[in-house]
PAKOL-744181 format. One line per field, with one value per residue (C-alpha): residue number from 1; residue in one letter; chain; x, y, z. Coordinates in steps of 0.25 Angstrom, whole numbers, plus 5000, padded with zeros to 4 digits. Layout:
<sites>
num <- c(NUM/...)
residuo <- c(A/...)
cadena <- c(A/...)
u <- c(X/...)
v <- c(Y/...)
w <- c(Z/...)
</sites>
This chain:
<sites>
num <- c(1/2/3/4/5/6/7/8/9/10/11/12/13/14/15/16/17/18/19/20/21/22/23/24/25/26/27/28/29/30/31/32/33/34/35/36/37/38/39/40/41/42/43/44/45/46/47/48/49/50/51/52/53/54/55/56/57/58/59/60/61/62/63/64/65/66/67/68/69/70/71/72/73/74/75/76/77/78/79/80/81/82/83/84/85/86/87/88/89/90/91/92/93/94/95/96/97/98/99/100/101/102/103/104/105/106/107)
residuo <- c(X/X/X/X/X/X/X/X/X/X/X/X/X/X/X/X/X/X/X/X/X/X/X/X/X/X/X/X/X/X/X/X/X/X/X/X/X/X/X/X/X/X/X/X/X/X/X/X/X/X/X/X/X/X/X/X/X/X/X/X/X/X/X/X/X/X/X/X/X/X/X/X/X/X/X/X/X/X/X/X/X/X/X/X/X/X/X/X/X/X/X/X/X/X/X/X/X/X/X/X/X/X/X/X/X/X/X)
cadena <- c(A/A/A/A/A/A/A/A/A/A/A/A/A/A/A/A/A/A/A/A/A/A/A/A/A/A/A/A/A/A/A/A/A/A/A/A/A/A/A/A/A/A/A/A/A/A/A/A/A/A/A/A/A/A/A/A/A/A/A/A/A/A/A/A/A/A/A/A/A/A/A/A/A/A/A/A/A/A/A/A/A/A/A/A/A/A/A/A/A/A/A/A/A/A/A/A/A/A/A/A/A/A/A/A/A/A/A)
u <- c(4934/4928/4929/4925/4925/4928/4927/4935/4945/4942/4946/4945/4948/4945/4938/4943/4931/4918/4905/4894/4894/4883/4879/4877/4890/4898/4913/4925/4939/4953/4962/4977/4988/4999/5008/5004/4991/4990/4977/4976/4978/4968/4958/4958/4957/4945/4938/4941/4934/4922/4921/4921/4911/4902/4903/4900/4886/4878/4887/4891/4905/4911/4897/4890/4881/4889/4880/4891/4886/4900/4908/4907/4919/4932/4943/4956/4959/4974/4981/4995/5002/5014/5007/4994/4986/4973/4969/4956/4957/4945/4947/4942/4932/4937/4928/4923/4929/4943/4941/4936/4948/4958/4951/4952/4967/4968/4961)
v <- c(5272/5278/5270/5275/5269/5279/5273/5261/5268/5264/5275/5274/5283/5285/5297/5300/5309/5310/5315/5325/5338/5342/5352/5340/5343/5331/5332/5324/5324/5317/5316/5318/5315/5324/5335/5342/5344/5342/5349/5345/5331/5330/5339/5329/5317/5321/5326/5313/5306/5315/5312/5297/5298/5306/5296/5284/5290/5283/5271/5263/5268/5261/5255/5269/5275/5287/5297/5307/5319/5326/5333/5348/5349/5342/5342/5337/5334/5335/5330/5333/5322/5331/5342/5336/5347/5344/5353/5352/5357/5360/5355/5359/5352/5347/5347/5333/5336/5338/5325/5318/5323/5318/5304/5304/5307/5296/5286)
w <- c(4626/4613/4600/4587/4573/4563/4549/4553/4562/4577/4586/4601/4613/4627/4633/4647/4650/4643/4649/4650/4659/4667/4656/4646/4638/4635/4637/4634/4640/4642/4654/4652/4662/4655/4658/4645/4638/4623/4620/4605/4608/4619/4611/4599/4609/4616/4603/4596/4608/4608/4593/4595/4606/4598/4586/4596/4599/4609/4613/4625/4629/4641/4645/4644/4634/4627/4621/4617/4609/4610/4620/4621/4630/4629/4640/4644/4659/4660/4673/4674/4681/4684/4691/4695/4688/4681/4669/4661/4646/4638/4624/4610/4602/4589/4577/4572/4558/4564/4572/4559/4551/4562/4561/4546/4547/4556/4547)
</sites>
């Protein structure tokens, strides 16, 4: 669970998958158990979680030290309950200014 205080607005979310590849690149992803895939929704979701993790810096998260520099790769792992198929979607990185604009609108 990631929590971030943005000028008095507390925002929390859970990253399903957050880690570092053998190459040293950090990645973040989300699991979905749905028949359809909403790319825009999941792209915003994982980018917001990456943004919050970067703002946390070196902190204890779930009992572990998090030294998150920022994901280079963003994914959605979609499991279709109807067909049993697993698809992996690579998602785009959003600019911080877009994320900050969204947060300002929410405020």
